[in-house]
DRENRO-972265 format. One line per field, with one value per residue: residue number from 1; residue in one letter; chain; x, y, z of N, C-alpha, C in turn. Coordinates in Angstrom, 2 decimals, padded with zeros to 5 digits. Example, Ala and Ser with C-alpha at 12.3 -4.5 7.8 and 13.67 -1.06 7.14 Angstrom:
! residues 2
n: 1  2
res: a  s
chain: A  A
n_u: 013.19  012.85
n_v: -005.69  -002.25
n_w: 007.80  007.08
ca_u: 012.30  013.67
ca_v: -004.50  -001.06
ca_w: 007.80  007.14
c_u: 013.20  012.90
c_v: -003.30  000.03
c_w: 007.80  007.87
This chain:
! residues 107
n: 1  2  3  4  5  6  7  8  9  10  11  12  13  14  15  16  17  18  19  20  21  22  23  24  25  26  27  28  29  30  31  32  33  34  35  36  37  38  39  40  41  42  43  44  45  46  47  48  49  50  51  52  53  54  55  56  57  58  59  60  61  62  63  64  65  66  67  68  69  70  71  72  73  74  75  76  77  78  79  80  81  82  83  84  85  86  87  88  89  90  91  92  93  94  95  96  97  98  99  100  101  102  103  104  105  106  107
res: m  t  i  e  e  a  t  i  s  n  m  w  e  i  a  a  i  v  e  v  l  e  r  k  g  l  c  a  k  q  d  l  h  d  i  t  t  e  f  p  p  q  e  p  r  a  s  i  p  e  t  a  f  p  e  p  y  l  l  i  e  t  e  n  t  i  i  d  d  i  l  e  l  l  n  k  h  g  l  t  s  h  q  s  m  n  l  l  e  r  w  g  g  i  i  e  m  g  h  l  v  a  r  g  t  t  h
chain: A  A  A  A  A  A  A  A  A  A  A  A  A  A  A  A  A  A  A  A  A  A  A  A  A  A  A  A  A  A  A  A  A  A  A  A  A  A  A  A  A  A  A  A  A  A  A  A  A  A  A  A  A  A  A  A  A  A  A  A  A  A  A  A  A  A  A  A  A  A  A  A  A  A  A  A  A  A  A  A  A  A  A  A  A  A  A  A  A  A  A  A  A  A  A  A  A  A  A  A  A  A  A  A  A  A  A
n_u: -025.11  -026.77  -026.87  -029.36  -030.94  -030.62  -031.77  -034.43  -035.11  -034.86  -036.85  -039.21  -039.10  -039.37  -041.89  -043.40  -043.02  -044.24  -046.87  -047.41  -047.22  -049.32  -051.55  -051.57  -052.43  -050.68  -049.62  -050.28  -049.90  -049.79  -048.87  -046.20  -045.28  -045.58  -043.72  -041.28  -041.10  -040.63  -037.95  -035.07  -033.53  -030.38  -028.61  -028.62  -031.43  -031.55  -032.60  -035.01  -036.94  -040.50  -041.38  -039.36  -039.32  -041.62  -044.77  -044.90  -047.23  -049.11  -049.92  -050.17  -052.82  -051.93  -049.69  -050.98  -052.47  -050.43  -049.27  -051.45  -051.57  -049.09  -049.44  -051.54  -050.24  -048.30  -049.96  -051.29  -049.28  -048.78  -046.86  -045.11  -045.04  -042.37  -041.04  -042.13  -041.09  -038.34  -038.35  -039.20  -037.06  -035.02  -036.05  -035.89  -033.11  -032.63  -033.91  -032.33  -029.87  -030.54  -030.92  -028.31  -026.97  -028.22  -027.21  -024.64  -022.80  -021.74  -020.84
n_v: 046.76  045.91  043.06  042.88  044.31  042.67  040.31  041.09  041.84  039.34  037.97  039.28  038.72  035.93  035.75  036.92  035.04  032.82  033.79  033.97  031.24  030.20  031.63  030.79  028.29  026.22  025.42  025.55  027.94  026.63  024.11  024.68  025.50  023.11  021.47  022.78  022.48  019.82  019.35  018.93  021.45  022.69  024.20  025.78  027.86  031.40  033.59  035.61  038.45  038.55  040.95  041.97  041.72  042.47  040.77  038.59  038.00  039.89  041.86  045.14  047.02  048.25  046.68  044.22  044.88  045.35  042.78  041.36  042.58  041.78  039.00  038.87  039.77  037.73  035.54  036.47  036.40  033.75  032.40  029.69  028.18  027.80  029.50  031.90  032.08  032.28  034.71  036.45  036.17  037.31  039.88  040.61  040.76  042.94  044.97  044.92  045.72  048.31  049.38  049.23  050.91  053.29  053.68  054.13  052.09  049.17  046.68
n_w: 001.24  004.16  006.40  007.52  005.68  003.44  004.36  004.81  002.20  000.89  002.27  001.42  -001.31  -001.30  -000.14  -002.20  -004.25  -003.09  -002.98  -005.75  -006.51  -004.99  -005.96  -008.59  -008.19  -007.68  -005.26  -001.73  000.94  003.34  002.53  001.84  004.33  005.77  004.42  004.92  007.67  007.91  007.51  009.45  011.47  010.43  011.82  015.03  015.52  015.39  017.98  017.28  017.75  017.28  016.27  014.74  011.97  009.36  009.01  006.34  004.91  005.35  003.38  002.12  000.57  -001.84  -002.48  -002.89  -005.17  -007.03  -007.12  -008.16  -010.70  -011.76  -011.82  -013.66  -015.97  -016.26  -016.74  -019.03  -020.94  -021.03  -019.47  -017.98  -014.67  -013.98  -015.81  -014.93  -012.32  -012.92  -014.30  -012.24  -010.50  -012.05  -012.19  -009.51  -009.34  -011.01  -009.58  -007.29  -008.40  -009.16  -006.63  -005.63  -007.43  -006.83  -004.29  -004.93  -005.34  -007.02  -006.52
ca_u: -026.35  -026.56  -027.47  -030.78  -031.58  -030.63  -032.74  -035.78  -035.30  -035.10  -038.15  -040.28  -039.04  -039.94  -043.33  -043.99  -043.03  -045.29  -048.15  -047.57  -047.49  -050.65  -052.56  -051.61  -052.98  -049.65  -049.48  -050.83  -048.91  -049.68  -048.01  -044.81  -044.97  -045.43  -042.47  -040.12  -040.99  -040.18  -036.49  -034.51  -032.62  -028.97  -027.93  -029.61  -032.04  -031.34  -033.79  -035.35  -038.28  -041.50  -041.58  -038.17  -039.63  -043.07  -045.36  -044.88  -048.52  -049.98  -049.60  -051.10  -053.66  -051.10  -048.89  -051.89  -052.80  -049.25  -049.17  -052.51  -051.15  -048.00  -050.03  -052.30  -049.27  -047.72  -050.98  -051.55  -048.22  -048.73  -045.64  -045.25  -044.60  -040.90  -040.68  -042.52  -040.11  -037.10  -038.56  -039.23  -035.68  -034.30  -036.60  -035.27  -031.74  -032.69  -034.24  -031.13  -028.88  -031.00  -030.65  -026.85  -026.61  -028.71  -026.30  -023.32  -021.90  -022.28  -020.26
ca_v: 046.29  045.26  041.73  043.08  044.67  041.48  039.38  041.61  041.72  037.93  037.60  039.79  037.97  034.61  035.95  037.15  033.76  032.00  034.32  033.56  029.80  029.95  032.18  029.94  027.02  025.19  024.94  026.45  028.38  025.58  023.07  025.12  025.46  021.70  020.96  023.36  021.96  018.43  019.31  019.35  022.59  022.35  024.97  026.35  029.08  032.60  034.07  036.92  038.83  038.53  042.30  042.41  041.77  042.48  039.50  038.67  037.82  041.02  042.82  046.26  047.04  048.57  045.49  043.23  045.33  045.11  041.34  040.99  043.04  040.92  037.70  039.06  039.81  036.40  034.71  037.01  035.97  032.30  031.88  028.56  028.55  027.87  030.74  033.00  032.18  032.81  036.13  037.16  036.20  038.33  041.16  040.90  041.19  044.30  045.86  044.98  046.54  049.70  049.78  049.43  052.11  054.45  053.85  054.49  050.95  048.11  045.39
ca_w: 001.83  005.44  006.51  007.78  004.41  002.59  004.93  004.53  000.75  000.60  002.83  000.54  -002.57  -001.03  000.05  -003.52  -004.97  -002.47  -003.45  -007.15  -006.53  -004.46  -006.87  -009.79  -007.77  -007.68  -003.89  -000.71  001.92  004.34  001.95  001.99  005.76  006.14  003.85  005.61  009.03  007.83  007.52  010.75  011.32  010.33  012.85  015.94  015.02  016.20  018.66  016.72  018.20  016.22  015.74  014.00  010.55  009.13  008.58  004.88  004.25  005.62  002.34  002.05  -000.63  -003.01  -002.81  -003.48  -006.51  -007.86  -007.32  -009.11  -012.03  -012.21  -012.17  -014.89  -017.07  -016.43  -017.37  -020.37  -021.84  -021.02  -018.86  -017.06  -013.32  -014.02  -016.49  -014.05  -011.24  -013.49  -014.57  -010.97  -009.99  -012.82  -011.78  -008.22  -009.62  -011.56  -008.46  -006.46  -009.09  -009.01  -005.25  -005.51  -008.19  -006.06  -003.16  -005.44  -005.38  -007.88  -006.11
c_u: -026.02  -027.22  -028.97  -031.53  -031.67  -031.67  -034.16  -036.08  -035.62  -036.47  -039.28  -040.27  -039.66  -041.45  -044.03  -044.07  -044.11  -046.66  -048.42  -047.93  -048.90  -051.73  -052.67  -052.14  -051.97  -049.38  -050.13  -049.71  -048.70  -048.80  -046.54  -044.38  -044.72  -044.10  -041.27  -039.98  -040.56  -038.66  -035.97  -033.57  -031.17  -028.15  -028.99  -030.15  -031.76  -032.67  -034.06  -036.75  -039.24  -041.68  -040.40  -038.45  -041.14  -043.56  -045.50  -046.23  -049.52  -049.65  -050.65  -051.81  -052.85  -050.28  -049.77  -052.26  -051.64  -049.09  -050.23  -052.14  -050.05  -048.55  -050.82  -051.37  -048.65  -048.70  -051.26  -050.53  -047.97  -047.47  -045.97  -044.78  -043.07  -040.43  -041.00  -041.52  -038.79  -037.21  -038.54  -037.84  -034.85  -034.76  -036.02  -033.84  -031.68  -032.98  -033.03  -030.06  -029.26  -030.73  -029.16  -026.41  -027.04  -027.80  -024.88  -022.33  -022.53  -021.67  -019.76
c_v: 045.58  043.88  041.85  043.42  043.47  040.49  039.83  041.51  040.29  037.49  038.04  039.06  036.58  034.73  036.16  035.85  032.85  032.47  033.89  032.08  029.51  030.45  031.41  028.54  025.89  024.63  025.96  026.84  027.30  024.44  023.43  025.10  024.02  021.14  021.49  022.85  020.50  018.32  019.73  020.53  022.12  023.04  025.48  027.66  030.24  033.00  035.50  037.28  038.90  039.89  042.77  042.57  041.78  041.11  039.54  038.55  038.92  042.13  043.93  046.25  047.33  047.37  044.41  043.60  045.06  043.61  040.87  041.38  042.17  039.56  037.78  039.08  038.44  035.48  035.15  036.50  034.46  031.71  030.70  029.02  028.68  029.16  031.95  033.19  032.73  034.30  036.94  037.22  037.25  039.72  041.57  041.38  042.61  045.31  046.03  045.86  048.02  050.24  050.08  050.69  053.36  054.73  054.18  053.36  049.85  046.76  045.45
c_w: 003.14  005.43  006.76  006.50  003.48  003.07  004.62  003.04  000.36  001.10  001.91  -000.80  -002.40  -000.86  -001.29  -004.31  -004.41  -002.93  -004.89  -007.23  -006.04  -005.42  -008.17  -009.45  -007.74  -006.29  -002.97  000.26  002.98  003.84  002.14  003.45  006.20  005.65  004.62  007.04  009.06  007.95  008.88  010.53  011.31  011.41  013.81  015.38  015.98  016.84  018.19  017.19  017.02  015.56  014.89  012.52  010.38  008.67  007.06  004.21  004.56  004.64  002.32  000.70  -001.90  -003.44  -003.43  -004.91  -007.46  -008.13  -008.30  -010.53  -012.60  -012.64  -013.47  -016.10  -017.33  -017.15  -018.81  -021.38  -021.79  -020.43  -017.95  -015.68  -013.27  -014.69  -015.62  -012.93  -011.75  -013.75  -013.28  -010.33  -010.72  -012.42  -010.43  -008.39  -010.16  -010.46  -007.56  -007.10  -009.00  -007.62  -005.07  -006.25  -007.42  -004.86  -003.61  -005.45  -006.22  -007.56  -004.69
């Protein structure tokens, strides 16, 4: 996996977690933005053009439907926010492993 692929993968995973937190009413996107801007950068930020990565909150209709289905399942089974985040992290690992297997490498 290239650094670009890893970065994009991480971005979408973070966007999904933010969506889950917001839809469960645990926080708003603005809250997360405010918190992250409170911390001073540890290193100078790279200058990346805005067009390099898709805007994480401009999800297409299919993605919104999938997120709604996932949230419905999480709520149906009564998972807490912590359990939901753990499950989504494990799910990301499974997806990553599938990606590696498809590319013919597992490490």
